[in-house]
C-alpha positions, -999 to +999 in steps of 0.1 A: +000+000+000+012+035-009+043+017-024+051+001+010+053-037+012+040-053+044+047-090+054+027-104+083+039-139+092+014-142+121-018-132+103-030-168+107-036-161+144-067-142+134-087-174+127-104-178+160-123-209+150-092-227+139-081-256+163-045-246+156-051-211+169-068-223+200-040-248+206-014-221+201-031-198+227-035-228+252+002-236+247+012-200+255-010-203+286+006-236+296+040-219+292+030-190+314+016-213+340+047-234+340+070-204+344+048-189+371+042-222+389+070-214+415+050-183+424+017-202+430+021-200+468+030-163+466-001-157+443-023-174+469-008-153+497-014-121+477-049-132+469-058-139+505-041-106+516-062-086+492-093-105+500-089-099+538-091-061+531-125-064+515-158-064+533-172-093+513-208-090+526-216-054+519-243-029+508-241+001+485-256+035+494-292+034+483-305+060+459-341+071+458-363+069+428-401+073+427-408+060+462-382+033+462-346+030+474-325+011+450-292-006+461-269-035+454-255-059+480-228-085+479-226-118+499-195-135+510-185-163+486-206-150+457-189-135+426-216-110+417-239-084+432-276-087+439-297-057+427-325-048+451-350-022+461-372-013+491-402+010+494-395+044+509-417+035+540-408+023+574-407-015+578-408-022+540-393-055+528-365-059+504-374-068+468-348-088+449-347-075+413-317-093+398-294-119+412-264-118+389-251-150+404-281-169+392-279-153+358-242-163+356-248-200+363-234-220+334-213-191+321-177-181+328-185-144+323-214-121+331-218-084+323-248-062+331-253-031+310-288-015+308-308-013+340-340+008+335-372+007+355-405+019+340-421+050+354-448+030+371-421+009+389-434-024+374-410-034+346-372-037+346-355-035+312-320-050+316-293-063+292-269-092+298-237-104+281-224-139+289-193-140+267-173-109+273-178-098+237-200-069+250-229-082+230-259-076+252-294-092+251-323-072+264-348-087+288-378-073+306-388-085+340-422-079+356-413-067+391-448-073+405-449-110+395-411-117+394-415-132+359-392-124+330-412-118+299-407-141+269-397-113+246-360-106+243-339-085+219-303-092+207-274-067+203-290-039+223-267-010+232-291+014+251-327+015+262-352+040+275-389+039+286-417+061+274-440+075+300-468+050+291-447+022+308-453-001+278-431+014+251-394+008+250-370+026+227-337+008+221-306+010+199-288-020+184-254-026+170-242-038+136-235-075+136-200-071+121-186-037+132-205-036+165-214+001+158-246+012+175-266+024+144-303+017+146-331+029+168-363+008+173-396+012+192-410-019+210-444-022+227-446-048+254-468-078+244-472-065+208-471-091+180-461-065+155-425-061+143-406-034+160-405-002+140-372+011+128-372+048+137-337+059+127-306+045+111-272+062+113-255+058+079-223+076+087-199+049+099-180+074+121-211+079+143-228+058+170-262+064+186-276+062+221-311+067+235-319+079+270-347+095+291-339+129+306-338+132+344-368+155+341-388+127+326-401+150+299-381+138+269-363+110+252-330+120+236-313+103+207-276+113+205-255+105+175-218+112+179-184+106+165-151+115+181-154+151+167-191+158+160-226+151+174-262+159+170-293+153+193-329+144+185-357+146+210-392+132+215-417+139+242-419+109+266-457+111+266-459+109+228-442+075+222-457+072+187-444+106+176-414+115+156-380+126+169-370+162+161-335+174+155-322+201+178-295+212+154-280+194+124-245+180+127-215+201+115-179+190+112-160+196+145-191+207+164-200+186+194-231+194+215-250+175+241-284+183+257-303+180+290-339+191+296-356+214+322-394+216+321-401+250+338-380+279+326-377+301+296-344+304+278-341+341+286-326+337+320-312+307+340-338+314+367-366+324+344-404+319+348-425+290+338-437+308+307-430+278+285-435+250+311-452+227+286-419+223+267-393+239+289-358+243+277-327+224+267-294+231+284-268+225+258-231+219+263-214+229+230-179+235+217-191+261+192-174+288+212-142+270+219-127+235+224-133+235+262-171+239+257-196+265+270-232+262+282-262+276+263-299+272+266-327+270+241-365+267+243-377+232+234-402+250+211-375+271+193-342+252+194-325+267+163-288+275+166-296+312+163-319+309+193-292+295+216-285+319+245-252+317+263-254+308+300-217+301+308-191+313+283-161+292+271-132+293+295-098+286+280-084+267+310-116+251+323-131+221+305-169+219+309-172+181+307-207+173+319-240+192+327-268+177+348-301+196+352-322+194+383-353+214+394-335+241+413-299+238+402-274+226+376-245+203+384-214+209+363-185+186+360-154+206+352-117+199+347-090+225+355-053+221+360-056+184+355-081+180+384-118+174+385-143+199+400-180+199+407-199+232+404-234+241+415-254+266+396-285+280+415-313+284+389-331+307+413-302+331+415-309+367+403-272+372+396-268+383+359-234+365+358-242+328+361-207+319+372-207+346+399-239+331+413-224+296+413-199+278+435-176+248+435-176+219+460-143+222+478-117+194+479-086+196+499-062+170+487-034+178+461-044+149+438-078+132+439-108+120+418-143+134+421-172+121+401-210+124+398-229+097+416-264+083+413-288+112+410-319+100+392-345+123+409-351+157+392-366+173+423-337+164+446-323+191+469-289+175+471-264+161+447-246+128+453-210+125+444-180+103+450-146+113+462-114+093+465-077+097+462-046+075+464-049+076+502-086+082+508-110+052+501-139+058+478-164+080+497-201+087+488-214+121+498-247+139+496-242+177+492-270+200+501-270+227+474-285+254+497-267+249+530-235+236+512-232+208+538-214+176+528-228+145+544-207+113+542-230+084+534-203+057+532-166+052+528-153+021+513-143-002+542-107-013+542-103-042+567-072-049+587-065-015+602-057+008+572-041+041+583-040+067+555-014+087+575+012+060+566+011+070+530+021+101+510+002+114+479+017+141+457+011+159+425+042+165+404+050+178+369+075+166+344+087+188+315+081+174+281+107+178+253+086+207+239+083+225+272+048+212+281+042+205+318+029+170+322+011+162+355+020+132+376+001+117+405+022+096+429+017+076+461+041+057+484+044+045+520+059+072+542+088+050+551+098+042+515+133+054+507+137+084+484+172+076+473+164+059+440+165+024+454+127+019+455+109+002+426+082+023+409+052+012+389+042+039+363+008+037+347-003+055+316-031+057+290-033+089+270-060+084+243-096+093+234-097+123+258-101+099+287-088+110+321-069+086+343-085+089+377-065+092+409-084+064+425-081+044+457-073+007+455-071-016+486-053-041+463-026-016+456-016-017+493+000-050+486+025-032+465+029+000+486+035-021+517+063-039+500+080-006+491+067-001+456+060+035+446+029+040+423+025+068+398+001+078+370+014+100+341-015+122+329-001+125+294-014+142+263-041+124+244-060+120+277-086+144+290-071+156+322-066+192+309-096+192+286-102+188+249-070+207+239-050+181+259-067+154+239-061+172+206-024+175+215-021+137+216-041+124+187-038+122+149-006+139+137+003+148+173+000+112+186+038+110+192+034+135+221+016+108+241+047+086+239+073+113+245+053+127+274+054+092+291+091+089+285+096+124+300+075+114+330+097+083+335+129+103+332+116+129+356+109+102+382+144+088+378+160+123+379+140+130+411+154+099+427+121+081+431+136+051+413+161+039+386+155+024+352+166-010+367+136-008+390+110+010+369+079-010+359+053+004+334+017-007+329-011+001+306-042-014+289-060-012+256-048+021+241-025+022+271-011-011+257-003+008+225+015+032+248+035+004+264+045-011+230+055+023+215+076+035+245+092+001+248+103+002+212+116+037+216+134+034+250+137-003+261+167+007+283+144+029+304+122+002+318+128-030+338+094-045+332+062-041+312+026-053+321+003-048+292-034-056+293-054-062+261-029-041+242-037-023+209-004-031+193-012-041+157-023-006+149-016-005+112-033-038+103-063-031+125-069+004+111-067-010+076-095-034+083-128-015+081-148-046+090-134-047+125-153-031+154-142+005+161-119+009+130-138+035+109-150+055+139-115+057+151-101+074+120-107+106+139-084+094+167-056+078+149-060+087+112-071+067+081-042+046+067-059+046+033-045+081+032-008+079+025+002+106+051-018+089+078-005+055+068+032+064+074+024+083+106+007+051+120+035+029+107+061+051+124+048+042+159+028+009+155+043-014+181+040-046+161+054-031+130+084-016+147+096-046+167+133-052+160+162-073+170+174-059+203+170-063+241+135-057+256+123-055+292+106-085+309+069-085+298+036-099+309+010-095+281-027-103+289-057-106+266-092-122+264-103-145+237-137-128+234-124-092+234-145-071+209-124-039+212-088-051+208-089-086+192-070-113+210-048-118+179-031-084+184-012-093+216-008-129+204+009-118+172+030-092+190+043-118+215+050-143+187+070-118+166+088-105+196+100-140+206+118-143+173+136-109+177+144-102+213+181-107+221+177-107+259+169-135+284+141-116+301+107-133+307+081-128+280+047-142+289+013-142+272-018-150+292-052-154+274-084-156+294-103-181+272-137-170+286-136-133+289-133-101+269-118-066+271-123-061+308-109-095+320-127-116+345-162-104+355-165-122+389-149-103+418-130-133+431-118-143+397-106-107+391-086-108+423-069-139+411-058-120+379-044-092+400-025-117+422-009-131+390+002-096+379+016-087+413+034-120+417+050-115+383+061-079+392+073-087+426+093-118+419+110-102+390+122-076+415+134-104+438+105-099+463+090-133+471+069-128+502 
């Protein structure tokens, strides 16, 4: 292609149904098991150690919806959660809605996606995957009788109820590309064929249907990586036609939420248009970091949009959630997340001046929006955590500004956060850009360069790597391992411009940022290259492959999960899931310039005869996002080229997909294997 000849000696590994391919993967598994067999006792010790920190029989914080409290609970010895509810009255009995353990019987994997209860509280629409291929089947359960209706629908990607409690709107994916592309309407008990309401013909775009928190509308959002458009339908008119808010334009993204009782003239306006209300629209039409506008549901033309919050160069407006009396904004600034409350009853002409942020004190943390299904709520629920603070669920009173801690993740065994240090650092990239780093270690860990350090990275799709708490990670920290996350370009930590600076023609910045972060940690005497481990998954696995090709001398060890390493071949195959839609992230190799840019960093293509770090590469046979053959081919080719004696292991989960094991105990076993590999390679065996 483009005058360039490619030879792929391992293309045969694509044939999933071939007995030879399965035998090859099982042989690799047997090899990994044999070489890791001396660590089995250590793996068991790590597993039991991590398990002892977990409260195995536990309860989530209930959230209220239409007179019920919904929650999940776990029971010791059971892999999956039980989904329950209880009436919002004293002495009411628990109702078991779904027991995922029962649904998982006979399957090595179980994933729950959609979980939507009808407005009359009678029917639960839920979708289940039993392979790991993220192919979900929609079921409807009558919560009054406990019976699951006979009707079920394959390949469902999203679902929403109309207000008649009988009509379901759902989207389905293409059988080959897995692109969510069609919207249907289904009436419970109807013998008629479901009506096709919309089909997305542009292969870059995917669709999703949802019901607004206000309950007033159904929204159909069609989006690519760089553009979007939204259609709406009154929830009380299920047989009506969806209307378009504004037609799509190249490089224009917008997303909508609904409020039933205010005009678009002022944030705190009157109920003059209460029958339709208004849409709050998050749009990048005024700048890459988005602004907030409003438009009447009766007149939603672009020229009628009125600015509520202007674009701010250094603040990314990432989410907008509408409630009766307030808006909840999720923002990112300086690489950190923030939650802002906008009082819709404020008379302040400057919306920002009449708003406030929820305060967080730690230097590096993660804050996220929690379960907030009720439109008339006087509080917002959010989650807060950091490397040292376990995940905490808060309710925040928007009027009194009081934070009420509802629950903090229990960590059994006497966890003391004061024994650990969390910091925010910055590395200087080669072009002078400051790259944030989040880091945690035990307070007694030496800072003379002798400590091992595990550096994690991702850097794609505008996704931010959260500074999250992990009780499992304590098994590393307590053995003297430092843990760090590099918030590199291509991610979303500093908003859309940060993403733009690490995609398409600028993708190389992602890799050089990570290398700069590693070099900064070495120069700051946190560690040395001989004790530096790196880890990433999916697009983060691409990162692992690219930086290992560029600087194998900088790293002692690599742990790569479901890695996207065969970039060039995958992006040339438009029949694969994700490929066409991802032209806007990586480029289209049918175009010569894009082809050679991709070829320049594709990990599989650029393997060569030299020494590489020790590696543990993991994948799932049923992965629908990064096909199993990418890591399998990568390892096969690397075995023929590497000039070192370092360990190279491939582990394929033959019954899971992109996310690994679905059961919580099985997942812990997988973590124990990773940790045993890492620690024993460092000479730590207990």
